C-alpha positions as CSV (number, residue, x, y, z in Angstrom):
1,X,5.4,139.9,87.2
2,X,4.2,140.9,83.7
3,X,5.2,139.1,80.6
4,X,3.8,139.6,77.1
5,X,0.5,137.9,76.2
6,X,0.4,140.0,73.1
7,X,3.1,137.7,71.6
8,X,1.1,134.5,72.3
9,X,1.1,133.3,68.7
10,X,4.8,133.7,68.2
11,X,5.6,132.2,71.6
12,X,3.3,129.2,70.9
13,X,5.1,128.7,67.6
14,X,8.5,128.7,69.3
15,X,7.2,126.2,71.9
16,X,6.0,123.8,69.2
17,X,9.5,123.9,67.6
18,X,11.3,123.3,71.0
19,X,12.2,119.6,70.9
20,X,13.3,119.6,74.5
21,X,10.1,121.2,75.7
22,X,8.0,118.8,73.6
23,X,9.7,115.8,75.3
24,X,9.1,117.2,78.8
25,X,5.5,118.0,78.1
26,X,4.8,114.6,76.5
27,X,6.3,112.8,79.5
28,X,4.2,114.8,82.0
29,X,0.9,114.7,80.1
30,X,-0.1,111.1,80.6
31,X,0.9,110.9,84.2
32,X,-1.5,113.6,85.4
33,X,-4.4,112.4,83.3
34,X,-4.1,108.7,84.1
35,X,-3.6,109.3,87.8
36,X,-6.6,111.5,88.1
37,X,-8.8,109.0,86.2
38,X,-7.8,106.2,88.5
39,X,-8.2,108.3,91.7
40,X,-11.7,109.4,90.6
41,X,-12.8,105.9,89.6
42,X,-11.9,104.7,93.1
43,X,-14.3,107.1,94.7
44,X,-17.8,106.2,93.6
45,X,-19.3,109.3,95.4
46,X,-17.0,111.7,93.5
47,X,-19.8,113.4,91.6
48,X,-21.8,113.8,94.8
49,X,-18.8,115.4,96.6
50,X,-18.3,117.6,93.5
51,X,-21.9,118.9,93.7
52,X,-21.5,119.5,97.5
53,X,-18.2,121.4,97.0
54,X,-19.8,123.6,94.3
55,X,-22.7,124.4,96.8
56,X,-20.2,125.3,99.5
57,X,-18.3,127.7,97.3
58,X,-21.5,129.3,95.8
59,X,-22.8,129.9,99.4
60,X,-19.5,131.4,100.5
61,X,-19.3,133.7,97.5
62,X,-22.8,134.8,98.1
63,X,-21.8,135.8,101.7
64,X,-18.2,136.6,101.0
65,X,-18.1,139.8,103.1
66,X,-19.5,138.0,106.1
67,X,-16.9,135.1,106.0
68,X,-14.0,137.4,105.3
69,X,-15.0,139.5,108.3
70,X,-15.3,136.4,110.5
71,X,-11.9,135.2,109.3
72,X,-10.3,138.5,110.3
73,X,-11.9,138.5,113.7
74,X,-10.6,135.0,114.4
75,X,-7.1,135.8,113.2
76,X,-7.0,138.9,115.5
77,X,-8.3,136.8,118.4
78,X,-5.5,134.3,117.9
79,X,-2.9,137.0,118.0
80,X,-2.4,137.6,114.2
81,X,-3.2,140.4,111.9
82,X,-5.0,140.7,108.5
83,X,-3.9,143.2,105.8
84,X,-6.3,144.1,103.0
85,X,-4.9,144.8,99.5
86,X,-7.1,146.0,96.6
87,X,-4.2,146.0,94.1
88,X,-1.0,144.2,93.5
89,X,0.9,147.3,94.5
90,X,-0.9,147.5,97.8
91,X,-0.2,143.8,98.4
92,X,3.5,144.1,97.8
93,X,3.7,147.3,100.0
94,X,1.9,145.4,102.8
95,X,4.4,142.6,102.7
96,X,7.5,144.9,102.5
97,X,6.2,146.9,105.4
98,X,5.9,143.7,107.5
99,X,9.4,142.6,106.6
100,X,10.9,145.9,107.5
101,X,14.5,147.1,106.9
102,X,16.5,145.8,103.8
103,X,18.8,142.8,104.0
104,X,16.4,140.1,105.2
105,X,16.5,136.5,104.0
106,X,13.0,135.5,103.1
107,X,11.9,131.8,102.7
108,X,9.0,131.2,100.3
109,X,6.6,128.3,100.0
110,X,4.7,127.9,96.8
111,X,2.2,130.7,96.2
112,X,0.5,131.6,92.9
113,X,-0.8,134.8,94.4
114,X,2.7,135.9,95.1
115,X,3.5,135.3,91.5
116,X,0.4,137.2,90.5
117,X,1.5,140.3,92.5
118,X,5.1,140.1,91.5
119,X,6.2,139.7,95.1
120,X,9.7,138.2,94.5
121,X,10.8,141.1,92.3
122,X,9.4,143.6,94.8
123,X,11.3,142.0,97.7
124,X,14.6,141.8,95.7
125,X,14.3,145.5,94.6
126,X,13.8,146.3,98.3
127,X,17.1,144.6,99.1
128,X,16.0,141.3,100.5
129,X,17.2,137.8,99.5
130,X,14.4,135.4,98.4
131,X,14.7,131.7,98.6
132,X,12.1,129.4,97.1
133,X,11.7,126.2,99.0
134,X,9.3,124.2,96.8
135,X,11.5,122.0,94.6
136,X,9.8,123.1,91.4
137,X,9.9,126.7,92.4
138,X,13.5,126.4,93.5
139,X,14.5,124.9,90.1
140,X,12.8,127.7,88.1
141,X,14.3,130.4,90.4
142,X,17.8,129.1,89.7
143,X,16.9,129.1,86.0
144,X,15.4,132.6,86.2
145,X,12.2,131.5,84.7
146,X,8.5,131.8,85.7
147,X,6.4,128.8,86.5
148,X,5.0,126.7,83.6
149,X,2.2,125.1,85.6
150,X,0.3,126.1,88.7
151,X,1.0,122.9,90.6
152,X,4.2,121.7,88.8
153,X,6.2,124.8,88.1
154,X,9.1,123.0,86.5
155,X,7.1,120.5,84.4
156,X,8.7,122.0,81.3
157,X,12.2,120.9,82.5
158,X,13.8,117.6,81.6
159,X,16.0,115.7,84.1
160,X,19.1,116.5,82.1
161,X,18.4,120.2,82.2
162,X,17.9,120.1,86.0
163,X,21.1,118.1,86.4
164,X,23.1,120.7,84.5
165,X,21.4,123.6,86.4
166,X,22.2,122.1,89.8
167,X,25.8,121.3,88.8
168,X,26.4,124.9,87.7
169,X,24.6,126.5,90.7
170,X,25.6,124.3,93.6
171,X,29.4,124.3,93.1
172,X,29.5,127.3,95.5
173,X,28.2,125.0,98.3
174,X,30.9,122.4,97.6
175,X,28.6,120.1,95.7
176,X,30.7,119.3,92.7
177,X,29.4,115.8,91.7
178,X,27.1,115.6,88.7
179,X,23.9,114.0,90.0
180,X,21.4,112.4,87.6
181,X,19.0,110.3,89.6
182,X,15.8,111.9,90.9
183,X,16.5,110.9,94.5
184,X,20.0,112.4,94.3
185,X,18.7,115.6,92.7
186,X,16.2,116.0,95.6
187,X,18.8,115.3,98.2
188,X,21.1,117.9,96.8
189,X,18.4,120.5,96.9
190,X,17.6,119.5,100.4
191,X,21.2,120.0,101.5
192,X,21.3,123.5,100.1
193,X,18.0,124.5,101.5
194,X,18.5,123.1,105.0
195,X,20.9,126.0,105.9
196,X,18.4,128.5,104.5
197,X,15.6,127.2,106.6
198,X,17.7,127.6,109.8
199,X,18.9,131.2,109.0
200,X,16.0,133.0,107.5
201,X,14.2,136.0,109.1
202,X,10.8,135.7,107.4
203,X,8.7,132.9,105.9
204,X,6.0,133.5,103.3
205,X,3.5,130.9,102.2
206,X,0.3,130.9,100.1
207,X,-3.0,129.4,101.3
208,X,-5.2,126.8,99.6
209,X,-8.0,127.7,102.0
210,X,-8.8,130.3,104.7
211,X,-11.0,128.9,107.4
212,X,-13.5,131.5,108.7
213,X,-14.6,129.7,111.8
214,X,-11.1,129.4,113.2
215,X,-8.9,132.0,111.5
216,X,-6.7,129.2,110.2
217,X,-4.8,129.2,106.9
218,X,-4.3,125.9,105.1
219,X,-1.5,124.8,102.8
220,X,-1.4,121.6,100.8
221,X,2.0,120.2,99.8
222,X,3.9,117.0,99.1
223,X,7.4,118.0,100.3
224,X,6.9,119.5,103.8
225,X,8.8,122.6,102.9
226,X,5.8,124.7,103.6
227,X,5.7,123.6,107.2
228,X,9.4,124.5,107.7
229,X,8.8,127.8,105.9
230,X,6.1,128.9,108.3
231,X,7.4,127.6,111.7
232,X,11.1,128.3,111.6
233,X,11.4,132.0,110.8
234,X,10.4,134.6,113.4
235,X,7.7,136.1,111.1
236,X,5.1,134.1,109.0
237,X,3.3,136.0,106.2
238,X,0.4,134.4,104.3
239,X,-0.6,135.7,100.8
240,X,-4.0,134.7,99.7
241,X,-6.9,136.0,97.5
242,X,-10.4,136.8,98.7
243,X,-12.1,133.8,97.3
244,X,-9.9,131.3,99.2
245,X,-12.1,131.7,102.3
246,X,-14.5,128.8,103.3
247,X,-16.9,128.8,106.3
248,X,-15.7,125.8,108.3
249,X,-13.2,123.0,108.8
250,X,-15.9,120.5,107.7
251,X,-16.2,122.4,104.4
252,X,-12.4,122.3,103.9
253,X,-12.3,118.5,104.3
254,X,-14.9,118.2,101.4
255,X,-12.8,120.4,99.1
256,X,-9.6,118.5,100.1
257,X,-11.1,115.3,98.8
258,X,-11.4,116.8,95.4
259,X,-8.2,118.8,95.4
260,X,-5.7,115.9,95.7
261,X,-7.5,113.7,93.2
262,X,-7.9,116.4,90.6
263,X,-4.4,117.9,90.9
264,X,-2.0,114.9,91.3
265,X,-4.2,111.9,91.4
266,X,-3.6,111.4,95.1
267,X,-6.4,110.6,97.6
268,X,-4.8,113.2,99.8
269,X,-1.7,115.3,99.5
270,X,1.2,114.3,101.8
271,X,1.0,117.4,104.0
272,X,-2.2,119.3,104.8
273,X,-1.1,121.9,107.3
274,X,-3.3,124.4,109.3
275,X,-1.7,127.4,110.9
276,X,-3.6,129.5,113.5
277,X,-1.9,132.6,114.8
278,X,1.6,133.1,116.1
279,X,3.4,130.8,118.6
280,X,1.7,130.6,122.0
281,X,3.6,130.4,125.3
282,X,3.7,126.6,125.5
283,X,4.3,125.9,121.8
284,X,7.5,124.1,120.9
285,X,8.0,126.2,117.7
286,X,6.3,128.6,115.4
287,X,6.6,132.3,114.5
288,X,6.4,135.3,116.8
289,X,4.3,137.2,114.3
290,X,1.5,135.9,112.0
291,X,0.2,138.1,109.2
292,X,-2.3,137.4,106.4
293,X,-2.3,139.6,103.3
294,X,-5.6,139.2,101.5
295,X,-5.6,140.3,97.8
296,X,-8.5,141.4,95.7
297,X,-6.9,142.4,92.4
298,X,-10.1,142.6,90.4
299,X,-11.8,139.6,91.9
300,X,-14.6,141.6,93.6
301,X,-15.6,142.9,90.2
302,X,-16.2,139.3,89.1
303,X,-18.8,138.7,91.9
304,X,-22.3,138.4,90.4
305,X,-21.3,139.0,86.8
306,X,-21.0,136.5,83.9
307,X,-17.5,135.3,85.2
308,X,-18.7,134.7,88.8
309,X,-18.2,130.9,88.4
310,X,-14.5,131.4,88.0
311,X,-14.2,132.4,91.6
312,X,-14.9,128.8,92.6
313,X,-11.5,127.7,91.2
314,X,-9.3,125.8,93.7
315,X,-6.2,125.9,91.5
316,X,-5.9,122.1,91.1
317,X,-4.6,122.3,87.5
318,X,-6.8,119.6,86.1
319,X,-8.0,121.9,83.3
320,X,-4.3,122.4,82.2
321,X,-3.5,118.7,82.4
322,X,-6.4,117.8,80.0
323,X,-6.0,120.7,77.6
324,X,-4.5,119.8,74.2
325,X,-3.3,123.3,73.6
326,X,-1.5,123.6,77.0
327,X,-0.1,120.0,76.4
328,X,1.4,121.1,73.1
329,X,2.9,124.5,74.1
330,X,3.4,124.5,77.9
331,X,2.7,127.4,80.2
332,X,5.2,130.1,79.2
333,X,3.6,130.8,75.8
334,X,0.5,132.2,77.6
335,X,2.6,135.1,78.8
336,X,1.4,135.5,82.3
337,X,1.0,133.8,85.7
338,X,-2.0,131.6,84.9
339,X,-1.8,129.3,81.8
340,X,-4.2,126.9,80.2
341,X,-8.0,127.2,80.2
342,X,-8.3,128.8,83.7
343,X,-5.6,131.3,82.7
344,X,-7.2,132.0,79.4
345,X,-10.3,133.2,81.4
346,X,-8.5,134.8,84.4
347,X,-5.7,136.7,82.6
348,X,-8.0,138.8,80.4
349,X,-10.1,139.6,83.4
350,X,-7.1,140.7,85.5
351,X,-4.9,142.5,83.0
352,X,-7.5,143.5,80.5
353,X,-9.0,141.7,77.4
354,X,-7.3,144.2,75.2
355,X,-3.9,142.9,76.6
356,X,-4.7,139.2,76.3
357,X,-7.2,138.8,73.5
358,X,-5.4,135.9,71.9
359,X,-5.8,133.7,75.0
360,X,-9.6,133.0,74.8
361,X,-9.0,132.0,71.2
362,X,-6.3,129.5,72.2
363,X,-8.9,126.8,72.7
364,X,-10.4,124.1,70.6
365,X,-13.6,124.1,72.7
366,X,-13.4,120.4,73.1
367,X,-14.9,120.8,76.6
368,X,-12.5,118.5,78.5
369,X,-11.6,121.3,80.9
370,X,-15.2,121.8,82.0
371,X,-15.7,118.0,82.3
372,X,-12.8,117.5,84.7
373,X,-13.1,120.7,86.7
374,X,-13.8,119.6,90.3
375,X,-15.7,122.8,90.9
376,X,-17.9,122.5,87.8
377,X,-16.7,125.7,86.3
378,X,-18.1,126.0,82.8
379,X,-14.7,127.1,81.3
380,X,-15.7,126.6,77.6
381,X,-18.7,128.9,78.1
382,X,-16.6,131.5,79.8
383,X,-14.0,131.4,77.0
384,X,-16.9,131.8,74.5
385,X,-18.1,134.8,76.5
386,X,-14.7,136.5,76.3
387,X,-14.7,135.8,72.5
388,X,-18.0,137.6,72.2
389,X,-16.7,140.5,74.2
390,X,-13.6,140.7,72.0
391,X,-15.9,140.8,68.9
392,X,-18.2,143.4,70.4
393,X,-15.3,145.7,71.4
394,X,-13.7,145.3,68.0
395,X,-10.5,144.1,69.5
396,X,-9.9,141.6,66.7
397,X,-8.8,142.6,63.2
398,X,-11.2,143.9,60.7
399,X,-10.8,140.9,58.4
400,X,-11.7,138.5,61.2
401,X,-14.7,140.5,62.1
402,X,-16.0,140.6,58.5
403,X,-15.3,136.9,58.1
404,X,-17.4,136.2,61.2
405,X,-20.2,138.5,60.0
406,X,-20.3,136.7,56.7
407,X,-20.3,133.3,58.3
408,X,-23.1,134.4,60.7
409,X,-25.2,135.6,57.8
410,X,-24.8,132.3,55.9
411,X,-25.4,130.2,59.1
412,X,-28.6,131.9,59.9
413,X,-30.1,130.9,56.5
414,X,-30.2,127.1,56.2
415,X,-30.9,127.0,52.5
416,X,-28.0,129.4,51.8
417,X,-25.8,127.4,54.2
418,X,-26.4,124.1,52.5
419,X,-25.9,125.6,49.0
420,X,-22.6,127.3,49.9
421,X,-21.2,124.3,51.8
422,X,-22.4,121.9,49.0
423,X,-20.6,123.9,46.3
424,X,-17.5,124.3,48.4
425,X,-17.3,120.6,49.2
426,X,-17.8,119.6,45.6
427,X,-15.1,122.0,44.3
428,X,-12.5,121.1,46.9
429,X,-13.3,117.4,46.6
430,X,-12.7,117.5,42.9
431,X,-9.5,119.6,43.2
432,X,-8.1,117.4,46.0
433,X,-9.3,114.0,44.6
434,X,-5.9,112.9,43.3
435,X,-3.7,113.8,46.3
436,X,-6.4,113.5,48.9
437,X,-5.1,116.6,50.7
438,X,-4.0,120.2,50.3
439,X,-0.6,121.4,51.2
440,X,-1.7,125.0,50.9
441,X,-5.0,126.7,50.4
442,X,-6.2,130.3,50.3
443,X,-7.8,131.5,53.5
444,X,-6.6,128.3,55.3
445,X,-2.9,129.2,55.8
446,X,-3.3,128.9,59.6
447,X,-3.9,125.2,59.1
448,X,-1.7,124.4,56.1
449,X,1.4,126.1,57.4
450,X,1.7,123.3,60.0
451,X,-0.1,120.4,58.4
452,X,-2.0,119.2,55.3
453,X,-5.7,119.8,55.0
454,X,-7.6,116.6,54.1
455,X,-9.7,117.0,50.9
456,X,-13.5,116.7,51.3
457,X,-15.1,113.6,49.9
458,X,-17.1,115.7,47.4
459,X,-20.2,116.2,49.5
460,X,-21.3,117.6,52.8
461,X,-21.9,115.7,56.0
462,X,-25.6,116.5,56.0
463,X,-26.1,115.1,52.5
464,X,-23.9,112.0,53.2
465,X,-25.9,111.3,56.3
466,X,-29.2,111.8,54.5
467,X,-28.2,109.2,51.9
468,X,-27.2,106.7,54.5
469,X,-30.4,107.0,56.4
């Protein structure tokens, strides 16, 4: 799935003007942040676990080839098969080859990697029917929209919008009553999906972790749909990226203690499900075939370079939840699969900085994303690095480059800096003394188009601070 990141600015402006979106985002914002804060405060050893988790991921990435090879050996030993995909095209081709002839009904659990490789579109073009089983993914599938959040795909939808959507789409199943309460909305979706679970040929899930010592795949959900997706159909396919592997079950438990708290504020998600190979002879249920499609898609190029830290990401969404930019515009404005701070780093690396140069600049550098990241990823530093690369490669406009060059020259000379800022503050302070603000100002239209610019007090901070001391 490829949307346009080149139109980020216009898409962000539309999002800010969308009153319905603003209501939905305002309602969601506080819940994620408050729940995480409470969950972390109740675990005094959180920082110790965080440091241990970082160490586990750093060790794994330093020996990634070894653990991926071990994982494949264990999968094969349990009766499954691993498929390696360097690109999105290879990944889709591998899945389609497993599914086989057209006309299959495919169940899907939530998987950001499947979004990244455009799997749904590929399966539909090949003649298959795709059914999303995660409630949020199911809602946006009916709405023909991409996810707006990596853990809450339909966070941008209000209850009224979902009610209207279900009423229009579910009449074909004989469900004609207009349901408005959350419990009734969930039950209606469950009624529709139940028949799909029992009649599908293939189930596809993502994986939060791949366990090298056992060949197990792990999914973390709150609905249980992932369990049904992988045990009821005859074929179970897992789509995962190379950095999802961890050495052992003990390592996984440490990461799980961070994931739930960082993502939804839970001590642990409702379902933490491990799958190891296809059904054995004495198993009551499970698939006849078990396949794992492991996707690179540029990640191996990040190993050992300045963006290496990004490979520790466990897709909890904490950075999105604490980002003022994401909270104001939602996920669709970012134009690709991964929004928010983590997406503003990943997207340029995956589709090219020249195709997503606005994203690293969609950041106030307030540092909250780095503070709350359970894997201690220095997101603000990585965003700054991408900005440096943008400037070095001359991807920004000539006017912006000259402005930065001029600013750099002034900032490197303290005397000149103090003189320029002192004169500027004095002039603007005098001009804006009466109104106390500027409704428009040359070279500041990016600010004044949306809000007034407060007038300076007539002096710089340095001089004011010096007088107070």
